[in-house]
SEGU-684052 format. One record per residue (C-alpha): residue in three letters; x, y, z. Coordinates in steps of 0.1 Angstrom, whole numbers, padded with zeros to 4 digits, always signed. Layout:
! SEGU-684052
ALAXYZ/...
! end
This chain:
! SEGU-684052
MET-1164+0192+0030/ALA-1169+0190+0065/TRP-1174+0225+0072/PHE-1199+0226+0040/ALA-1221+0203+0054/GLY-1221+0218+0085/GLU-1226+0251+0075/PHE-1256+0235+0057/LEU-1265+0220+0089/ILE-1262+0250+0107/GLY-1284+0267+0083/VAL-1309+0245+0082/ILE-1314+0240+0120/SER-1312+0279+0129/VAL-1342+0281+0101/LEU-1363+0254+0122/VAL-1357+0267+0153/GLY-1363+0306+0143/TYR-1399+0291+0133/SER-1407+0267+0164/LEU-1395+0299+0186/ARG-1420+0324+0165/ASN-1448+0300+0168/LEU-1439+0295+0204/SER-1437+0326+0214/ILE-1470+0339+0192/THR-1495+0314+0193/GLY-1479+0287+0217/ALA-1479+0260+0192/GLY-1446+0233+0187/PRO-1430+0223+0157/ALA-1463+0200+0144/GLU-1480+0224+0136/TRP-1446+0242+0113/HIS-1456+0262+0084/PRO-1451+0243+0048/GLY-1424+0270+0034/ALA-1402+0260+0066/PHE-1382+0224+0052/PRO-1375+0244+0019/SER-1365+0277+0034/ALA-1344+0259+0057/LEU-1326+0239+0025/ILE-1322+0272+0007/PHE-1315+0294+0039/GLY-1287+0265+0044/GLY-1274+0264+0012/VAL-1270+0291+0001/LEU-1252+0301+0039/ALA-1230+0267+0030/LEU-1217+0281-0005/SER-1215+0316+0011/CYS-1194+0303+0036/PHE-1170+0287+0015/ALA-1171+0314-0013/SER-1156+0339+0013/GLY-1127+0317+0030/ILE-1141+0318+0062/ASN-1126+0283+0061/GLY-1094+0294+0056/TYR-1068+0290+0030/GLN-1040+0266+0023/GLY-1037+0264+0058/ARG-1041+0298+0067/ARG-1070+0305+0091/PRO-1082+0339+0092/SER-1084+0356+0123/ARG-1114+0359+0149/TYR-1115+0398+0135/ARG-1117+0386+0099/ILE-1146+0357+0109/LEU-1167+0382+0126/LEU-1168+0401+0095/LEU-1170+0371+0069/ALA-1197+0351+0095/PHE-1222+0388+0097/PHE-1216+0392+0057/CYS-1221+0352+0049/THR-1256+0352+0074/ALA-1265+0387+0054/ILE-1262+0366+0023/ALA-1282+0338+0035/SER-1311+0359+0048/LEU-1315+0377+0021/SER-1325+0348+0003/LEU-1345+0338+0028/VAL-1366+0369+0022/SER-1368+0365-0013/PHE-1380+0335-0017/PHE-1406+0343+0011/TYR-1417+0369-0015/LEU-1415+0348-0047/PHE-1437+0324-0029/LEU-1450+0330+0004/MET-1459+0363-0006/GLN-1449+0380+0026/VAL-1419+0380+0052/GLY-1417+0372+0088/ARG-1394+0399+0103/VAL-1397+0387+0135/LEU-1385+0351+0120/ILE-1352+0371+0102/VAL-1341+0381+0129/ILE-1342+0354+0154/ILE-1327+0337+0124/PHE-1299+0355+0116/ILE-1287+0357+0157/LEU-1292+0321+0156/THR-1272+0315+0123/PHE-1244+0340+0129/GLY-1236+0332+0169/LEU-1236+0294+0157/ILE-1206+0302+0132/VAL-1187+0323+0156/SER-1188+0302+0186/ILE-1185+0268+0169/ARG-1157+0282+0149/SER-1134+0299+0178/PHE-1140+0269+0197/ALA-1121+0248+0165/LEU-1092+0276+0170/LYS-1088+0267+0203/LEU-1089+0230+0194/GLU-1065+0235+0162/LYS-1042+0256+0185/LYS-1038+0226+0211/GLU-1035+0201+0181/ARG-1008+0216+0164/ARG-0983+0193+0150/LYS-0948+0198+0161/ALA-0922+0191+0130/LEU-0887+0198+0123/LEU-0871+0210+0090/ILE-0838+0197+0082/ARG-0826+0216+0050/SER-0789+0219+0033/ASP-0797+0249+0022/LYS-0803+0288+0037/ASN-0824+0297+0008/ALA-0838+0267+0000/MET-0866+0280+0011/PRO-0887+0314+0006/PRO-0893+0337+0038/GLN-0932+0339+0032/MET-0929+0298+0026/LEU-0918+0293+0063/ASP-0945+0321+0074/LEU-0976+0296+0058/ILE-0959+0268+0075/ASN-0958+0283+0110/HIS-0996+0283+0108/ASN-0999+0247+0109/TYR-0970+0235+0123/ASP-0944+0248+0154/ILE-0915+0245+0134/ALA-0879+0240+0139/VAL-0851+0245+0111/ILE-0820+0229+0114/GLU-0796+0225+0085/SER-0782+0195+0073/GLY-0743+0200+0084/VAL-0756+0199+0122/PHE-0772+0170+0116/GLY-0757+0134+0117/GLU-0729+0139+0142/GLY-0740+0106+0165/PRO-0756+0074+0159/LEU-0787+0077+0141/LEU-0810+0060+0171/ALA-0798+0084+0192/ILE-0806+0115+0173/VAL-0839+0103+0163/GLU-0850+0098+0204/GLU-0831+0129+0208/TRP-0864+0143+0184/LYS-0889+0122+0205/SER-0876+0139+0238/GLU-0881+0169+0219/GLY-0918+0164+0209/PHE-0912+0164+0174/ASP-0940+0150+0154/ASP-0928+0152+0118/VAL-0890+0150+0103/VAL-0894+0166+0069/LEU-0865+0161+0049/GLY-0856+0192+0031/GLN-0845+0203-0007/GLN-0815+0191-0016/SER-0808+0171+0019/LYS-0784+0147+0012/MET-0794+0121+0047/ILE-0769+0090+0049/ASP-0787+0057+0054/ASN-0827+0073+0044/GLU-0840+0041+0049/LYS-0826+0031+0086/LEU-0839+0067+0095/PHE-0872+0059+0082/VAL-0875+0026+0102/LEU-0862+0044+0132/CYS-0884+0069+0129/TRP-0913+0046+0128/GLN-0904+0025+0156/ASN-0910+0059+0175/ASP-0938+0074+0163/ILE-0922+0096+0145/ARG-0933+0111+0107/LEU-0905+0111+0079/LEU-0922+0133+0054/ASP-0900+0138+0019/TRP-0894+0178+0008/ASN-0915+0181-0021/TYR-0947+0154-0004/PHE-0947+0179+0025/VAL-0951+0209+0000/GLU-0979+0191-0015/MET-0997+0184+0014/ASN-0998+0217+0021/PHE-0995+0239-0007/ARG-1014+0220-0030/LYS-0988+0226-0056/LEU-0963+0204-0070/ASN-0925+0203-0078/VAL-0925+0213-0116/TYR-0886+0192-0122/ASP-0897+0160-0098/GLN-0921+0146-0127/ASN-0911+0115-0144/LEU-0923+0094-0174/THR-0942+0068-0148/TRP-0964+0103-0133/LEU-0971+0106-0169/MET-0984+0071-0179/GLU-1005+0071-0144/LEU-1024+0104-0150/GLU-1033+0097-0187/GLN-1045+0066-0175/HIS-1066+0088-0150/TYR-1082+0108-0181/ALA-1082+0080-0199/HIS-1115+0067-0179/PRO-1142+0075-0195/ALA-1167+0075-0169/TYR-1149+0107-0154/SER-1143+0123-0193/ARG-1180+0118-0198/VAL-1191+0134-0164/LYS-1165+0162-0171/ARG-1183+0170-0205/PHE-1222+0168-0191/ILE-1213+0189-0161/ASP-1190+0215-0186/LEU-1224+0214-0212/VAL-1249+0225-0188/GLY-1228+0248-0173/ALA-1220+0266-0200/GLY-1251+0266-0212/CYS-1267+0278-0178/GLY-1236+0307-0182/LEU-1246+0316-0219/ILE-1288+0317-0203/PHE-1283+0334-0174/GLY-1255+0357-0175/ALA-1267+0369-0209/PRO-1271+0407-0191/LEU-1234+0405-0186/PHE-1231+0396-0220/LEU-1250+0424-0229/LEU-1229+0449-0201/GLY-1196+0437-0216/ALA-1200+0440-0251/ILE-1214+0478-0240/LEU-1185+0487-0221/VAL-1159+0476-0247/LEU-1178+0493-0275/LEU-1180+0528-0246/ASP-1142+0523-0241/SER-1123+0525-0274/ARG-1124+0516-0316/GLY-1128+0483-0323/PRO-1142+0449-0323/VAL-1164+0440-0298/PHE-1145+0404-0295/PHE-1112+0397-0290/LYS-1101+0363-0312/GLN-1065+0348-0307/ARG-1049+0313-0317/ARG-1044+0289-0283/VAL-1032+0254-0275/GLY-1056+0232-0266/LEU-1058+0199-0257/ARG-1027+0180-0271/GLY-1013+0206-0286/GLU-1039+0210-0311/ILE-1050+0250-0317/PHE-1081+0266-0318/THR-1092+0301-0315/LEU-1101+0316-0286/ILE-1126+0341-0282/LYS-1132+0372-0252/PHE-1142+0406-0246/ARG-1118+0422-0259/THR-1098+0449-0231/MET-1070+0467-0249/VAL-1068+0493-0274/THR-1064+0482-0308/GLU-1038+0506-0320/GLN-1007+0498-0306/SER-0969+0515-0316/ALA-0938+0487-0322/LYS-0925+0496-0290/ASP-0955+0474-0273/SER-0951+0441-0261/LYS-0973+0416-0277/TRP-0975+0397-0240/SER-1003+0409-0217/GLN-0988+0422-0184/LYS-0996+0428-0151/SER-0993+0467-0154/ASP-1002+0470-0194/SER-1007+0505-0213/ARG-1029+0493-0230/VAL-1050+0480-0209/ARG-1082+0508-0195/ALA-1100+0519-0166/ILE-1126+0497-0184/GLY-1106+0470-0196/ARG-1094+0464-0153/PHE-1124+0463-0150/LEU-1136+0436-0176/ARG-1106+0413-0161/ARG-1107+0418-0127/SER-1149+0407-0127/ARG-1136+0379-0151/ILE-1166+0395-0177/ASP-1142+0395-0206/GLU-1139+0356-0202/LEU-1173+0351-0207/PRO-1173+0346-0243/GLN-1153+0316-0238/LEU-1183+0299-0223/VAL-1191+0290-0263/ASN-1153+0276-0267/VAL-1163+0250-0233/LEU-1200+0246-0256/LYS-1175+0238-0284/GLY-1153+0210-0262/GLU-1120+0230-0274/MET-1121+0243-0233/THR-1138+0228-0201/LEU-1148+0250-0170/VAL-1118+0239-0153/GLY-1082+0235-0162/PRO-1049+0255-0164/ARG-1051+0283-0186/PRO-1053+0284-0222/GLU-1020+0298-0236/TRP-1015+0315-0270/ASP-0994+0293-0294/GLU-0966+0320-0296/ILE-0957+0318-0256/ALA-0963+0283-0248/GLU-0934+0277-0280/SER-0913+0300-0260/TRP-0919+0284-0230/SER-0914+0252-0240/GLU-0882+0257-0250/ARG-0874+0266-0218/ILE-0888+0245-0193/PRO-0895+0210-0211/CYS-0922+0196-0189/TYR-0944+0234-0201/ALA-0959+0206-0224/TYR-0977+0188-0199/ARG-0999+0209-0192/SER-1022+0198-0228/MET-1025+0170-0211/VAL-1059+0180-0199/LYS-1078+0209-0216/PRO-1074+0242-0209/GLY-1101+0257-0181/LEU-1129+0288-0182/THR-1109+0288-0149/GLY-1079+0267-0133/TRP-1063+0260-0092/ALA-1037+0283-0111/GLN-1052+0314-0128/ILE-1069+0317-0090/ASN-1037+0313-0070/PHE-1018+0328-0086/GLY-1021+0360-0109/TYR-0998+0366-0143/ALA-0966+0351-0144/GLU-0940+0374-0169/THR-0907+0355-0152/LYS-0896+0317-0156/ASP-0896+0317-0115/GLU-0931+0332-0120/VAL-0939+0310-0154/LEU-0928+0272-0128/GLU-0943+0287-0092/LYS-0979+0287-0118/LEU-0970+0259-0131/SER-0962+0239-0100/TYR-1006+0248-0093/ASP-1015+0234-0128/PHE-0998+0200-0125/TYR-1011+0199-0084/TYR-1048+0199-0103/ILE-1030+0178-0134/LYS-1026+0150-0110/HIS-1058+0156-0081/ALA-1088+0166-0108/SER-1116+0154-0095/VAL-1155+0169-0097/SER-1151+0179-0060/PHE-1124+0198-0068/ASP-1137+0212-0100/ILE-1166+0223-0076/SER-1142+0240-0051/ILE-1128+0262-0078/LEU-1160+0272-0098/LEU-1172+0287-0062/LYS-1138+0301-0056/THR-1139+0321-0086/LEU-1174+0329-0085/SER-1160+0349-0050/SER-1135+0365-0068/MET-1157+0379-0093/PHE-1172+0397-0064/VAL-1141+0412-0048/GLY-1121+0416-0080/GLY-1093+0387-0073/ARG-1076+0392-0108/
! end
């Protein structure tokens, strides 16, 4: 949230400074003679700028920071979006547009965003932590995961067989002399006297981390098979708290109500596109698994042809032949999911949560993955952490990967987390992230 607040301040300051420079160049007047619309326009510009930056991904994602070239492009895009909102404000409420003012504000905002982020990138490179990963299996970590870790750490990897030759104290002192800040005990890494190792690392100002915690901290997902009864009982107490439930339900009602009202043109567009695409009903209805395993009927725009041969699979796939061009557009833009706002109003779903799964698929995966049913601890959502991080899951490994994101959301669910997921979903609607 620090970047969000910073971008909001950049927007506000740019507008106020822009007004001051314009007044000084034209009339010689200072801030005391600002236009009455200065402060409202500054707040609007700052808010739109902060939301645009957050949704665009300029802040990075899962520890991966964008390149300088990408920062330039995204900064230009976000500043342009905020400037358009400012022009709209001027037209609607002030009935005039100061072109010189807009240019000044654009240059100030773009320059500040690029300069501050370039400076932050230099600081991050200087302050990168040095980590040692000890693992017992060369294949325990996928190459792409190691690549992502390298964006946050200067990391070295050794096999557990190499570790353990000599006294623990001498080994830890060697780590300190090599400048390691963190030591991570990798998957299936069996160490001799971990408690003693922890104390020695602590005494030498080295942070000793468990692999599961390291993954949770850097990739924001959980090890599916590492969850136990204690974890479930703690989560049950969290979700049973009346304050959180009431606030979340209030947000659902307001969000779904506003979505149905302001999204009416998209509803009409979706219905027309479905009718043009193929014969059949406009809406698709299916039994889905809800909170505590209760079954409800989900509503969405139909994106597949209704006629299917006996050879066709009932399960939706990544490249499904039953989905035509219009159906793919509706899916990528997420317009097909808008009718689910009705399910949210009825209390069967929430705006943010795990994907509502078809009851037949859920039963099948529950038999193969015992902890799969834990997804039903919370209401299914219109969007969710797993949905924006992972696409369709067909194989068991893919389902486990997607489930790891669901479990992370269930553990860390909060109002602020929900808002960030909603903003990322809105950005994916414009760039096509499905």
